[in-house]
C-alpha positions as CSV (number, residue, x, y, z in Angstrom):
1,R,73.6,45.9,66.1
2,I,76.1,44.6,63.6
3,I,75.2,40.9,64.4
4,L,71.3,41.7,64.2
5,F,71.8,43.2,60.9
6,A,74.0,40.3,59.7
7,F,71.3,37.9,61.2
8,L,68.6,39.6,59.2
9,G,70.5,39.7,56.1
10,L,71.2,36.0,56.1
11,F,67.6,35.3,57.0
12,F,66.0,37.2,54.4
13,S,68.7,36.4,51.7
14,C,68.1,32.6,52.2
15,D,66.3,31.1,49.4
16,D,65.1,27.5,49.0
17,G,64.6,27.8,45.4
18,D,61.5,27.1,43.5
19,L,61.1,23.8,44.7
20,Q,57.4,23.1,44.9
21,I,57.0,19.4,45.6
22,E,59.3,17.7,48.2
23,T,57.5,14.2,48.6
24,L,55.0,12.1,46.3
25,N,52.6,9.5,47.7
26,F,50.2,7.4,45.6
27,D,50.5,4.6,47.8
28,D,46.6,4.8,48.6
29,S,45.9,5.7,44.8
30,A,44.7,2.7,43.0
31,I,46.0,1.9,39.4
32,D,43.8,3.2,36.8
33,F,43.5,2.9,33.0
34,C,41.0,3.4,30.1
35,G,38.6,0.7,29.0
36,T,39.6,-2.9,29.3
37,V,43.2,-3.9,29.9
38,T,44.9,-5.9,27.0
39,I,48.4,-6.8,26.3
40,D,48.4,-3.7,24.0
41,S,47.3,-1.2,26.7
42,Q,50.3,1.3,27.4
43,V,49.0,4.1,29.6
44,F,48.1,3.8,33.2
45,F,47.8,6.4,35.9
46,K,47.2,6.9,39.7
47,I,45.2,10.0,40.8
48,N,45.5,11.6,44.2
49,G,43.1,14.6,44.4
50,D,44.8,17.2,42.1
51,E,47.9,15.2,41.4
52,A,48.1,12.5,38.8
53,L,51.2,10.0,37.9
54,I,51.1,8.8,34.4
55,L,52.8,5.7,33.3
56,N,53.1,4.9,29.5
57,L,54.7,1.4,29.3
58,E,56.9,0.1,26.5
59,A,54.9,-1.6,23.7
60,G,54.8,-5.4,24.2
61,I,55.9,-5.4,27.8
62,L,52.6,-6.9,28.8
63,R,52.3,-10.5,27.6
64,N,49.9,-13.2,28.1
65,E,52.5,-15.5,29.0
66,V,54.1,-16.3,32.2
67,S,57.4,-14.1,32.7
68,N,60.6,-15.9,33.6
69,G,61.5,-13.3,36.1
70,N,61.1,-9.6,35.7
71,I,60.8,-7.8,32.6
72,E,62.5,-4.4,32.4
73,S,61.9,-1.3,30.6
74,T,64.0,1.8,31.2
75,I,62.8,5.4,31.8
76,P,63.0,7.8,29.7
77,G,63.9,5.3,26.9
78,T,61.2,2.9,26.2
79,S,58.7,3.8,29.2
80,Q,57.8,7.4,30.6
81,I,56.6,8.5,33.9
82,T,54.9,11.7,34.1
83,Y,54.1,13.6,37.3
84,R,51.3,16.2,36.9
85,I,49.7,18.7,39.4
86,F,46.5,20.2,38.2
87,S,44.4,23.4,39.1
88,A,41.7,21.4,40.7
89,N,40.8,17.6,41.7
90,V,41.2,15.4,38.4
91,S,39.2,12.2,37.4
92,N,39.8,9.3,35.3
93,S,37.7,11.1,32.6
94,Y,40.3,13.6,32.1
95,F,42.5,11.1,30.6
96,C,39.7,8.7,28.9
97,G,37.6,11.2,27.3
98,N,37.5,11.5,23.5
99,I,38.2,15.1,23.7
100,P,40.4,16.5,26.5
101,P,38.6,18.8,28.8
102,T,39.6,22.4,29.4
103,T,39.6,22.0,33.2
104,P,41.2,21.3,35.3
105,T,44.4,22.7,33.7
106,V,47.9,21.2,34.2
107,F,49.7,23.5,36.8
108,D,52.8,21.6,36.4
109,E,54.2,18.7,34.6
110,I,57.6,17.0,35.5
111,P,58.7,14.2,33.4
112,A,60.8,11.4,35.1
113,T,64.7,11.5,33.7
114,S,65.7,7.9,34.9
115,G,64.2,4.9,36.4
116,I,63.1,1.2,35.8
117,V,59.8,-0.3,35.3
118,T,59.5,-4.0,36.0
119,V,56.6,-6.1,35.2
120,N,56.3,-9.6,36.6
121,T,53.5,-11.8,35.0
122,I,51.9,-15.0,36.4
123,L,48.9,-17.3,35.2
124,L,46.2,-17.3,37.8
125,E,44.4,-20.6,38.7
126,D,41.8,-20.1,36.2
127,E,44.3,-20.7,33.6
128,V,42.9,-17.9,31.4
129,T,43.9,-14.6,33.4
130,Y,47.4,-13.2,33.4
131,Q,48.3,-10.9,36.5
132,H,50.8,-8.2,35.9
133,T,52.7,-6.7,38.8
134,I,54.0,-3.3,37.8
135,Q,56.7,-1.9,40.0
136,L,58.9,1.0,39.6
137,S,62.6,1.7,40.7
138,D,65.2,4.2,41.0
139,I,62.8,6.9,39.8
140,T,64.3,10.5,39.4
141,L,62.0,13.4,38.8
142,L,63.7,16.9,38.2
143,N,61.6,20.3,38.8
144,D,62.6,23.1,36.2
145,D,65.1,24.4,38.5
146,G,67.1,21.1,38.8
147,S,65.7,20.0,42.1
148,R,65.3,16.4,42.7
149,I,61.8,15.5,44.2
150,T,62.6,13.4,47.2
151,N,60.7,10.7,49.2
152,L,59.2,9.2,46.0
153,S,56.7,6.6,47.6
154,I,55.6,5.0,44.2
155,E,57.5,1.6,44.1
156,D,54.5,-0.4,43.6
157,F,52.6,0.8,40.8
158,G,49.9,-1.6,40.6
159,V,48.4,-4.9,39.4
160,V,46.3,-5.4,36.3
161,T,45.0,-8.4,34.7
162,T,44.6,-9.6,31.1
163,N,42.8,-12.6,29.4
164,Q,43.9,-14.9,26.8
């Protein structure tokens, strides 16, 4: 009997905390933005149903010139990554409208506490279009209780193009 009560006590007393999210996977989500991408564009996002991953790039990191290697920007210093969970599916009009809609509402928002954004720019064969490959590395997202979100599958954020 004692063993049974000890087992039941351990079973019901274990708490995995308030960790709500264990994985992020935006691999099948295309990079999105508002309007036309220019070298002044800074906000890009990926939507996966009721989730969004928002990248606010450092000003001037997109340039209409071939990069000599990768250009890096630190998170949360000069660039920011934010993961949001909404109360329902969200579309790009949520981010691009003049007045933010009242629904869906943001259920949870988790900013990245560290990481690196790298941008590599090449000139395409038409010699007027620049292709910017945006990658993320060492991204750390922490829940309110301090738990790290694991299995971040968001290294290749996406590719955007600008014109001279």
